[in-house]
PADREN-574303 format. One line per 3 residues: number of its first residue (from 1); their letters; for each residue y, x, z of C-alpha. Coordinates in nm, 4 decimals, m for minus. Layout:
<recs>
NUM> a> Y X Z ~ ...
</recs>
This chain:
<recs>
1> mwf> 9.7905 11.2924 11.5188 ~ 9.8610 10.9487 11.3748 ~ 9.5915 10.7052 11.4856
4> rrd> 9.5324 10.4038 11.2621 ~ 9.1860 10.2466 11.2159 ~ 9.0233 10.5216 11.4253
7> lra> 9.1129 10.4312 11.7845 ~ 8.8960 10.6848 11.9663 ~ 8.9428 11.0402 12.0905
10> sdn> 8.5816 11.1539 12.0415 ~ 8.4172 11.2373 11.7081 ~ 8.7380 11.1780 11.5122
13> aaf> 8.7778 11.3908 11.1981 ~ 9.1567 11.4113 11.1687 ~ 9.2027 11.4522 11.5447
16> fha> 8.9461 11.7351 11.5467 ~ 9.1215 11.9200 11.2640 ~ 9.4632 11.8787 11.4259
19> lkn> 9.3324 12.0151 11.7554 ~ 9.1312 12.2979 11.6017 ~ 9.4095 12.4202 11.3726
22> nal> 9.6489 12.4446 11.6658 ~ 9.4007 12.5804 11.9186 ~ 9.3049 12.8678 11.6875
25> knh> 9.6736 12.9608 11.6675 ~ 9.6962 12.9391 12.0470 ~ 9.9349 12.6455 12.0156
28> aav> 9.9374 12.3484 12.2520 ~ 10.1293 12.1382 12.0061 ~ 9.9353 11.8217 11.9188
31> yca> 10.1022 11.4917 12.0035 ~ 9.9188 11.1615 11.9551 ~ 10.0870 10.8481 11.8205
34> fvf> 10.0156 10.4932 11.7117 ~ 10.2536 10.2561 11.5324 ~ 10.2485 9.8788 11.5557
37> dad> 10.3490 9.8419 11.1913 ~ 10.6025 9.5636 11.1407 ~ 10.5093 9.5447 10.7715
40> ild> 10.1666 9.4189 10.8811 ~ 10.2473 9.2389 11.2055 ~ 10.5363 9.0280 11.0801
43> alp> 10.3040 8.8233 10.8585 ~ 10.0512 8.7460 11.1350 ~ 10.0346 8.4417 11.3637
46> rad> 10.1834 8.5057 11.7068 ~ 9.8450 8.4631 11.8749 ~ 9.6174 8.7034 11.6858
49> rrv> 9.2948 8.8325 11.8385 ~ 9.3087 9.1504 11.6319 ~ 9.6469 9.2487 11.7717
52> efi> 9.5249 9.1911 12.1258 ~ 9.2051 9.3866 12.0509 ~ 9.4147 9.6779 11.9228
55> hes> 9.6475 9.6545 12.2231 ~ 9.3609 9.6693 12.4723 ~ 9.1947 9.9489 12.2741
58> lvd> 9.5155 10.1539 12.2939 ~ 9.4977 10.1317 12.6733 ~ 9.1465 10.2730 12.6439
61> lda> 9.2555 10.5425 12.3957 ~ 9.5378 10.6566 12.6228 ~ 9.2885 10.6892 12.9089
64> qlq> 9.0600 10.8974 12.6829 ~ 9.3469 11.1311 12.5934 ~ 9.4392 11.1759 12.9585
67> kls> 9.0797 11.2537 13.0476 ~ 9.0495 11.4990 12.7578 ~ 9.3660 11.6841 12.8637
70> ngr> 9.3314 11.6642 13.2426 ~ 9.6192 11.4208 13.2560 ~ 9.8633 11.6116 13.0318
73> ahl> 9.8549 11.4109 12.7105 ~ 9.9510 11.0489 12.6587 ~ 9.9529 10.8215 12.3560
76> lvl> 10.2989 10.7633 12.2117 ~ 10.3283 10.4050 12.0879 ~ 10.5942 10.2918 11.8426
79> hgr> 10.6856 9.9539 11.6952 ~ 10.8581 9.9268 11.3598 ~ 10.7970 10.0077 10.9950
82> vvd> 10.5499 10.2945 10.9699 ~ 10.7342 10.4426 10.6722 ~ 11.0363 10.4818 10.9011
85> eip> 10.8752 10.5496 11.2384 ~ 10.6301 10.8309 11.1565 ~ 10.8892 11.0532 10.9792
88> rla> 11.1445 10.9803 11.2537 ~ 10.8992 11.0770 11.5282 ~ 10.8029 11.3921 11.3372
91> vel> 11.1689 11.4952 11.3303 ~ 11.2111 11.4202 11.7004 ~ 10.9038 11.6266 11.7932
94> gat> 10.9749 11.9038 11.5445 ~ 10.6359 11.8424 11.3852 ~ 10.5551 12.0193 11.0578
97> svy> 10.2201 11.8444 11.0086 ~ 10.0967 11.4878 11.0527 ~ 9.7200 11.4330 11.0674
100> anh> 9.5505 11.1016 10.9865 ~ 9.2229 10.9672 10.8512 ~ 9.1768 10.8135 10.5075
103> dde> 9.2374 10.4448 10.4481 ~ 9.1534 10.3325 10.0944 ~ 9.2944 9.9807 10.1103
106> pda> 9.5504 9.9448 9.8286 ~ 9.8393 9.8666 10.0661 ~ 9.7425 10.1606 10.2870
109> irr> 9.7364 10.3989 9.9889 ~ 10.0902 10.2902 9.8979 ~ 10.2015 10.3223 10.2617
112> das> 10.0571 10.6720 10.2949 ~ 10.2213 10.7839 9.9704 ~ 10.5594 10.6660 10.1031
115> vae> 10.5060 10.8388 10.4389 ~ 10.3916 11.1603 10.2673 ~ 10.7032 11.1590 10.0471
118> alr> 10.9325 11.1044 10.3464 ~ 10.7618 11.3871 10.5347 ~ 10.7913 11.6193 10.2344
121> amg> 11.1633 11.5532 10.2214 ~ 11.1955 11.6862 10.5778 ~ 10.9661 11.9837 10.5238
124> akl> 10.6517 11.8370 10.6810 ~ 10.3132 11.7471 10.5354 ~ 10.0619 11.4627 10.5733
127> htf> 9.6992 11.5815 10.6024 ~ 9.4243 11.3181 10.5713 ~ 9.0475 11.3308 10.6220
130> kdh> 8.7322 11.1256 10.5704 ~ 8.6249 10.9544 10.8912 ~ 8.5673 10.5812 10.8439
133> vif> 8.2487 10.6033 10.6347 ~ 7.9645 10.8507 10.5809 ~ 8.0297 10.8857 10.2075
136> erq> 8.3531 10.7765 10.0436 ~ 8.5253 10.7413 9.7093 ~ 8.3260 10.9472 9.4545
139> evl> 8.0937 11.1379 9.6844 ~ 7.7905 10.9398 9.5644 ~ 7.7797 10.9035 9.1856
142> tqm> 7.5238 10.8186 8.9185 ~ 7.3700 11.0910 8.7021 ~ 7.6378 11.0004 8.4470
145> gkp> 7.9055 11.0800 8.7028 ~ 8.0089 10.7166 8.7460 ~ 8.0479 10.5116 9.0647
148> ytv> 7.7523 10.2908 9.1505 ~ 7.7903 9.9166 9.1079 ~ 7.4364 9.8162 9.2133
151> ftp> 7.3398 9.8570 9.5761 ~ 6.9735 9.9682 9.5692 ~ 7.0217 10.2765 9.3481
154> ykn> 7.3375 10.3543 9.5489 ~ 7.1376 10.3329 9.8710 ~ 6.8686 10.5627 9.7319
157> awl> 7.1298 10.8167 9.6221 ~ 7.3097 10.7807 9.9577 ~ 6.9890 10.8587 10.1479
160> kkl> 6.9080 11.1501 9.9170 ~ 7.2517 11.3023 9.9695 ~ 7.2260 11.2514 10.3448
163> ast> 6.8983 11.4444 10.3507 ~ 7.0191 11.7202 10.1183 ~ 7.0516 12.0697 10.2632
166> gdd> 7.1672 12.4055 10.1342 ~ 7.4014 12.6943 10.2033 ~ 7.7030 12.4639 10.2165
169> vpd> 7.5206 12.1670 10.3700 ~ 7.3242 12.2494 10.6866 ~ 7.0664 12.0065 10.8174
172> gfy> 7.2294 11.6954 10.9649 ~ 7.5708 11.7943 10.8291 ~ 7.6926 11.4478 10.7299
175> lkp> 7.6021 11.2907 11.0646 ~ 7.7314 11.5744 11.2812 ~ 8.0026 11.4628 11.5268
178> ypt> 8.3430 11.6292 11.5411 ~ 8.3650 11.7983 11.8850 ~ 8.7243 11.7185 11.9759
181> eky> 8.6562 11.8207 12.3364 ~ 8.6101 12.1833 12.2249 ~ 8.9758 12.2186 12.1294
184> aqa> 9.1401 11.9830 12.3793 ~ 9.3639 12.2650 12.5044 ~ 9.5765 12.2065 12.1932
187> lqa> 9.6969 11.8694 12.3278 ~ 10.0633 11.8850 12.4139 ~ 10.1772 11.7401 12.7449
190> asd> 10.4057 11.4405 12.6952 ~ 10.7308 11.4768 12.8878 ~ 10.8415 11.2023 13.1252
193> glr> 11.1126 11.1112 12.8755 ~ 10.8691 11.0725 12.5867 ~ 10.6269 10.8763 12.8001
196> evy> 10.9027 10.6375 12.9018 ~ 11.0464 10.5852 12.5529 ~ 10.7057 10.5519 12.3850
199> alp> 10.5085 10.3703 12.6539 ~ 10.2653 10.1037 12.5343 ~ 10.4712 9.7843 12.5012
202> slt> 10.3344 9.4519 12.6197 ~ 10.2109 9.1980 12.3679 ~ 10.5224 8.9944 12.4407
205> qig> 10.7467 9.2912 12.3652 ~ 10.6012 9.3198 12.0149 ~ 10.6270 8.9439 11.9635
208> fek> 10.2694 8.8333 12.0311 ~ 10.0840 8.6145 12.2785 ~ 9.7573 8.6558 12.4619
211> tni> 9.4508 8.4998 12.2988 ~ 9.1106 8.4086 12.4404 ~ 8.9374 8.7448 12.3931
214> ael> 8.9091 8.7960 12.7695 ~ 8.7442 8.4536 12.8127 ~ 8.5102 8.5372 12.5227
217> niq> 8.4219 8.8655 12.6956 ~ 8.5024 9.0630 12.3815 ~ 8.4547 9.4309 12.4641
220> tgs> 8.7510 9.6461 12.3563 ~ 8.8090 10.0156 12.3063 ~ 8.5565 10.2972 12.2865
223> sga> 8.4216 10.2134 12.6294 ~ 8.3509 9.8576 12.5120 ~ 8.1821 9.9843 12.1963
226> qkl> 7.9494 10.2078 12.3950 ~ 7.8529 9.9175 12.6241 ~ 7.7603 9.7095 12.3185
229> lid> 7.5664 9.9975 12.1676 ~ 7.3689 10.0519 12.4886 ~ 7.2873 9.6804 12.4873
232> flp> 7.1811 9.6851 12.1217 ~ 6.9589 9.9927 12.1109 ~ 6.6619 9.8270 12.2884
235> rmp> 6.7011 9.5320 12.0492 ~ 6.7298 9.7434 11.7329 ~ 6.3522 9.7531 11.6648
238> ryq> 6.3595 9.3712 11.6288 ~ 6.6781 9.3625 11.4205 ~ 6.4914 9.2776 11.0999
241> etr> 6.3229 8.9783 11.2689 ~ 6.6261 8.8434 11.4536 ~ 6.9337 8.9168 11.2418
244> dfp> 6.9284 8.5936 11.0368 ~ 6.9093 8.3501 11.3277 ~ 7.2512 8.2677 11.4775
247> aik> 7.1083 8.1212 11.7995 ~ 6.9371 8.4533 11.8779 ~ 7.1025 8.7680 12.0100
250> gps> 7.0153 8.9718 11.7030 ~ 7.3237 9.1587 11.5728 ~ 7.4848 9.4647 11.7300
253> yls> 7.8262 9.2887 11.7540 ~ 7.9846 9.6248 11.6701 ~ 8.1582 9.5106 11.3502
256> vhl> 8.5031 9.4873 11.5105 ~ 8.4542 9.8354 11.6567 ~ 8.3671 9.9750 11.3153
259> rfg> 8.6724 9.7978 11.1747 ~ 8.9144 9.9603 11.4189 ~ 8.7244 10.2846 11.4646
262> tvs> 8.6581 10.2450 11.8344 ~ 8.3080 10.3694 11.7512 ~ 8.2066 10.6499 11.5157
265> irq> 8.0111 10.5555 11.2051 ~ 7.8358 10.8934 11.2371 ~ 7.7062 10.8003 11.5807
268> lag> 7.5705 10.4650 11.4591 ~ 7.4237 10.5918 11.1332 ~ 7.2699 10.8864 11.3172
271> lay> 7.0937 10.6609 11.5659 ~ 6.9642 10.4323 11.2900 ~ 6.8608 10.7169 11.0588
274> gqa> 6.6755 10.8916 11.3390 ~ 6.4472 10.5906 11.3870 ~ 6.4378 10.4477 11.0349
277> qed> 6.1149 10.6205 10.9311 ~ 5.9111 10.4587 11.2086 ~ 6.1117 10.1467 11.2781
280> vga> 6.1776 9.8655 11.0278 ~ 6.4541 9.7270 11.2487 ~ 6.6407 10.0577 11.2457
283> atw> 6.5857 10.0906 10.8704 ~ 6.7297 9.7443 10.8113 ~ 7.0324 9.8148 11.0313
286> lse> 7.0882 10.1463 10.8512 ~ 7.0797 9.9543 10.5235 ~ 7.3570 9.7275 10.6534
289> liw> 7.5668 10.0346 10.7384 ~ 7.5050 10.1657 10.3853 ~ 7.6256 9.8302 10.2440
292> rdf> 7.9500 9.8998 10.4303 ~ 7.9882 10.2378 10.2569 ~ 7.8973 10.0721 9.9267
295> yhq> 8.1758 9.8150 9.9509 ~ 8.4290 10.0788 10.0565 ~ 8.3510 10.2924 9.7513
298> ima> 8.3775 9.9801 9.5356 ~ 8.7275 9.9233 9.6776 ~ 8.8249 10.2854 9.6127
301> nfp> 8.6880 10.2989 9.2581 ~ 8.7546 9.9421 9.1408 ~ 9.0770 9.8315 9.3148
304> ham> 9.1150 9.5409 9.0704 ~ 8.8334 9.3673 9.2614 ~ 9.0554 9.3317 9.5676
307> tgs> 9.2650 9.0673 9.3892 ~ 9.0457 8.9395 9.1051 ~ 8.6823 8.9115 9.0126
310> fkp> 8.4899 9.2383 8.9931 ~ 8.3412 9.0936 8.6724 ~ 8.6581 8.9873 8.4842
313> dyd> 8.4695 8.7152 8.2913 ~ 8.4361 8.5242 8.6174 ~ 8.8127 8.4735 8.6303
316> riq> 8.7573 8.2217 8.3476 ~ 8.5859 7.9811 8.5873 ~ 8.7864 7.6628 8.6382
319> weq> 8.7942 7.5941 9.0111 ~ 8.8893 7.2566 9.1555 ~ 9.2631 7.2063 9.1978
322> gee> 9.5063 6.9423 9.3185 ~ 9.5162 6.7167 9.6218 ~ 9.1436 6.6497 9.6335
325> aha> 9.0672 7.0217 9.6275 ~ 9.3078 7.0835 9.9139 ~ 9.1518 6.7978 10.1090
328> lya> 8.8074 6.9536 10.0604 ~ 8.9446 7.2906 10.1707 ~ 9.0898 7.1285 10.4835
331> swt> 8.7497 6.9774 10.5628 ~ 8.5969 7.3251 10.5349 ~ 8.8560 7.5052 10.7493
334> gac> 8.8610 7.2164 10.9960 ~ 8.4816 7.2081 11.0358 ~ 8.4427 6.8495 10.9189
337> tgy> 8.2393 6.8754 10.5982 ~ 7.9598 6.6601 10.7388 ~ 7.7049 6.9419 10.7085
340> plv> 7.6149 7.0379 11.0678 ~ 7.5420 7.4078 11.0152 ~ 7.8520 7.4619 10.8016
343> daa> 8.0713 7.2860 11.0556 ~ 7.9153 7.4668 11.3526 ~ 7.9735 7.7993 11.1763
346> mrq> 8.3390 7.7166 11.1098 ~ 8.3853 7.6115 11.4704 ~ 8.2408 7.9439 11.5802
349> lnq> 8.4933 8.1224 11.3596 ~ 8.7900 7.9124 11.4706 ~ 8.7058 7.9318 11.8401
352> tgy> 8.5968 8.2962 11.8632 ~ 8.7202 8.4904 11.5588 ~ 8.3596 8.5837 11.4825
355> mhn> 8.0948 8.4408 11.2537 ~ 7.7285 8.5366 11.2293 ~ 7.6530 8.7175 10.9021
358> rlr> 7.3950 8.4657 10.7763 ~ 7.6491 8.1904 10.8340 ~ 7.9173 8.3807 10.6425
361> mvv> 7.6886 8.3568 10.3391 ~ 7.6179 7.9877 10.4011 ~ 7.9816 7.8794 10.4369
364> asf> 8.0937 8.0995 10.1454 ~ 7.8306 7.9508 9.9178 ~ 7.9297 7.6039 10.0361
367> ltk> 8.3007 7.6580 9.9621 ~ 8.2451 7.7990 9.6145 ~ 7.9346 7.6184 9.4924
370> dlg> 7.9369 7.2865 9.6794 ~ 8.3122 7.2285 9.7002 ~ 8.3927 7.4134 9.3771
373> ldw> 8.6835 7.6027 9.5321 ~ 8.8115 7.9480 9.4399 ~ 8.6429 8.2196 9.6486
376> rwg> 8.9880 8.3719 9.7118 ~ 9.0793 8.0688 9.9242 ~ 8.7881 8.1451 10.1544
379> ery> 8.8538 8.5178 10.1477 ~ 9.2128 8.4611 10.2625 ~ 9.1038 8.2273 10.5419
382> fak> 8.8523 8.4796 10.6723 ~ 9.1217 8.7475 10.6493 ~ 9.3333 8.5455 10.8927
385> ali> 9.0575 8.4260 11.1245 ~ 8.8064 8.7117 11.1601 ~ 8.8633 8.9613 11.4394
388> dfd> 8.6483 9.2084 11.2439 ~ 8.8260 9.1440 10.9113 ~ 8.7768 9.4387 10.6795
391> laa> 8.9149 9.4063 10.3275 ~ 8.6319 9.5890 10.1485 ~ 8.3472 9.4091 10.3254
394> nng> 8.5187 9.0687 10.3230 ~ 8.5966 9.0896 9.9538 ~ 8.2472 9.2168 9.8773
397> gwq> 8.0852 8.9369 10.0745 ~ 8.2912 8.6621 9.9149 ~ 8.2368 8.7930 9.5632
400> waa> 7.8644 8.8239 9.6358 ~ 7.8550 8.4552 9.7312 ~ 8.0671 8.3510 9.4323
403> ssg> 7.8506 8.5643 9.1977 ~ 8.1659 8.7321 9.0639 ~ 8.1086 9.0647 9.2403
406> cda> 7.9047 9.3744 9.1735 ~ 7.5349 9.3276 9.2474 ~ 7.6061 8.9684 9.3504
409> qpy> 7.3594 8.6843 9.3755 ~ 7.3082 8.5171 9.0336 ~ 7.5419 8.2260 8.9610
412> fri> 7.2526 7.9787 8.9584 ~ 7.1471 8.0714 9.3134 ~ 7.3065 7.7991 9.5239
415> fnp> 7.2327 7.7755 9.8941 ~ 7.1248 7.4316 10.0110 ~ 7.3177 7.3948 10.3402
418> tsq> 7.0560 7.1602 10.4863 ~ 6.7557 7.3793 10.4094 ~ 6.9473 7.6840 10.5348
421> svk> 7.0036 7.4927 10.8576 ~ 6.6358 7.4056 10.8954 ~ 6.5262 7.7596 10.8142
424> fdp> 6.7689 7.9616 11.0286 ~ 6.8468 7.7229 11.3159 ~ 6.5153 7.5313 11.3323
427> kgk> 6.5651 7.3978 11.6858 ~ 6.9348 7.3259 11.6281 ~ 7.0320 7.5500 11.9200
430> fir> 7.3295 7.7037 11.7397 ~ 7.4485 7.3663 11.6081 ~ 7.4310 7.2140 11.9578
433> rym> 7.6324 7.5041 12.1011 ~ 7.9286 7.4416 11.8736 ~ 7.8804 7.0711 11.8022
436> pel> 7.7924 6.9211 12.1401 ~ 7.8493 6.5712 12.0002 ~ 7.5177 6.6161 11.8139
439> agl> 7.3285 6.7480 12.1158 ~ 7.1331 6.4253 12.1689 ~ 6.9736 6.4274 11.8238
442> sdk> 6.6172 6.5405 11.7667 ~ 6.5443 6.8823 11.6195 ~ 6.4818 6.7138 11.2839
445> eih> 6.7792 6.4752 11.2838 ~ 7.0320 6.7416 11.3802 ~ 7.0170 6.9004 11.0345
448> vpr> 7.0836 6.5772 10.8434 ~ 7.4351 6.5594 10.6886 ~ 7.6623 6.2874 10.8307
451> dpv> 7.9342 6.1440 10.6052 ~ 7.9263 6.4596 10.3893 ~ 8.2352 6.5338 10.1802
454> vdh> 8.0102 6.6106 9.8812 ~ 7.6533 6.5399 9.7777 ~ 7.4746 6.8737 9.7459
457> aea> 7.2573 6.7761 9.4480 ~ 7.5586 6.6473 9.2534 ~ 7.7652 6.9502 9.3513
460> rak> 7.4882 7.1832 9.2364 ~ 7.4776 7.0234 8.8923 ~ 7.8548 7.0460 8.8656
463> tle> 7.8494 7.4120 8.9668 ~ 7.6001 7.4995 8.6953 ~ 7.8359 7.3363 8.4442
466> rya> 8.1345 7.5203 8.5937 ~ 7.9603 7.8567 8.5660 ~ 7.8483 7.7935 8.2080
469> vvk> 8.1508 7.9933 8.0854 ~ 7.9943 8.3099 8.2303 ~ 7.6297 8.2320 8.1613
472> nsa> 7.5926 8.4931 7.8908 ~ 7.7698 8.7640 8.0898 ~ 7.5800 8.7102 8.4146
</recs>
């Protein structure tokens, strides 16, 4: 079993199938492995919260495997190029099958094709399964058999498919967990030699440094995800009321756990779906989980959108360039635009690796429609800074803000950063938390821009001119 973005032992599709297929043959032959992939890690900064999150979650995963196997099984951890390490380990273990869950990111598809080819050459096979979403790829299509590009009809079709039943689809089929515990006898005991050679290396040994995730009390691993879920469930009924206000404890804070699979999407969607009929908060949260599926099927069906505009006409927009543009970008990344809510949001991101969802929309709109900068600049910065960075969702969110994506906001909808501040942080509590130098201002004064890098009204007019090239295709 090759763990990737699914760092949990329970309710894991590929892990279940690996265990079941061996248990039914009376084989105790399933080894579990994870690779710190040098092709990914080498490009990252040496202090990266995601790497530390993964590292701590592997400690948790190893403990889960030991518990599942009464101490027999351990996680084998490798460090190198996946395309080399997985085939090499398969040879060493005499493995004829490698099990993993789907990953539809373009780089991951290429990686898996290379691994599958290398395994074929040695007489082994790569088996992959759906696990990361409820519905993937082309499971939910229009009546014309095409992928959806507008969210609301996709959501309606998603819900209809979820509720569908029949001979092949029993009630609750799509939300049913995979009972890995049932076939745990198939886990192979790791010898002392294997455990020594493939012990979890320290962060230092793989070339990384500790970050501040412990000080931030970021919960890691499946055990951390369940703690967050237990905390969120009593708050879920008020999710609709609280989710847009960054000073309020409204979100579930499970996004990083969904990203790395330390929680099952089936568990979360099942909890939300079970209450959605009576509870507007649960229905709203379920809708957010469906957005996640929506963006993942967009990535799978329209891979061009991962590098360019989903609507190709929007690549004709002339974004600001040159020294002044780079200076504006630096003011945005450095949280010194002069707009208090924008700067507080960027400080939150830089200091914690997290940003509240409402604020992601605010700062994205500000970068593209106030500063006139290419949405890809912001997308790349988020990709480096967010602990919960997910290519499909990040790309979808940025293209929504820039109006270049599927079902995006219209190009003429331009967030006013000051009115957004007044509306969603009315008492300035969030701004004061991240910009203590403004703490002494009144609740009214704290929203007023100070030495702003652009004038919003002027920027808005300029943006409407900039987007004129796509006016007829919007």
